[in-house]
N, C-alpha and C positions, 0 to 999 in steps of 0.2 A: 531565501533562507535553505540551508542544506539540509539533507535527510538526516544527518547525525545530530545536527542541532536540534530539529524538530523531536527526534529519538529522546534526546536529553530533556527537552524542556516539557514534554508530554509523558515521560517515564514508559516510553515504549520498548518492547522487548524485542530485539532482532532476532528473527528466525532464519532470515538469508540476508545477510548485508554483503552485496556484492560491489556496490559503488556508494558509499556513504557520503561522498561530496558531491553527489547529484543535487542540482538545485530544483527545489519545489516552488513553482509559481502560481499555483491554485490547487484547487480540490475539487473532486468529484466523488458522489456518493451514489451507489447503486450495487444492485444484486443480480440483475438481469444482464448477462453477460453480453448478449447482442446489443443491448441498449448502451452499456458501457463503450463498447467498441465504437460506436458511432457518435458518441457524445463527449467522452472523456479527451481532454486536450493534453498535448505534449507538455510534459512539465507537471502535470498534476498529481497530487498524493490521491489515491483511489481509496477509499473507506468501504468496506465490504465485510459480509459474513460468509461469503463464499470461501470454499477451502479446497475445492478440488482442482486437480492439476491443469484444468481449462484456464485458470485465472493467469497463468504465466504466458499464455499464447495471448490472451486479451491484453495483459499489461505490456507485451512486447509490440503488438500492433498499434496500440494507443499511445507507446511511448510514455508511459507515466513514470513519474520518478521514484514512486514507491507504492506499495499495496498495504494498507493499514487494515487488519483484521480486528474487528472490535469484538466486544463481548466474549472474550477469552478463546475466540475460535482458534484452533490449532490446524496445522498442515502435518501431512505424513512425511516420513524421512525422504522419500522418493520425490515429492514436489519441492521440498528445501534443496535437495541436490540438482533438480533440473533448474529452479531459479537461480542457483549460483551460476550455473553453466550459460544461462540466457543473460546474465548481469541483471536479474530483477531482484530490487531490495523489497523484503516482506518484514513487517513488524506487526507486533500484536499489541492490544490493550486489554484491560478488563473494563474499560468504559463502554457504554452503550454507543451506538452508531451516532445517534443524537449529541449525547455528550463529547465524543471524540470530535465531532465536527464544529462545535461550538469552541473547544479548546484550539482546534487547529485554526480555526478563523481568528483567533486572537494573536497567533504568532506568525502567520504568513501575510 
């Protein structure tokens, strides 16, 4: 399923939508960046509450399809700008991390 389809089905708000046609093939949930780098797989949707600029580097190194920020987490304008430059999709939801993962598991 594509990032744009997941965004529509889960009512996710795009914060940086660089490649909405990117395929999502799985999911990874985590907030410890070094852990995510070593365990998230290419094509995963990564659900986190982390919002600093380092999520861009982790997403790029892990080649995830998108970052989903749960619990209404926001990113600053600079992080959004860098995400677009690096072709990283970032979306947000008001759902808890658990709720977002449950809903995501039903669509991928």
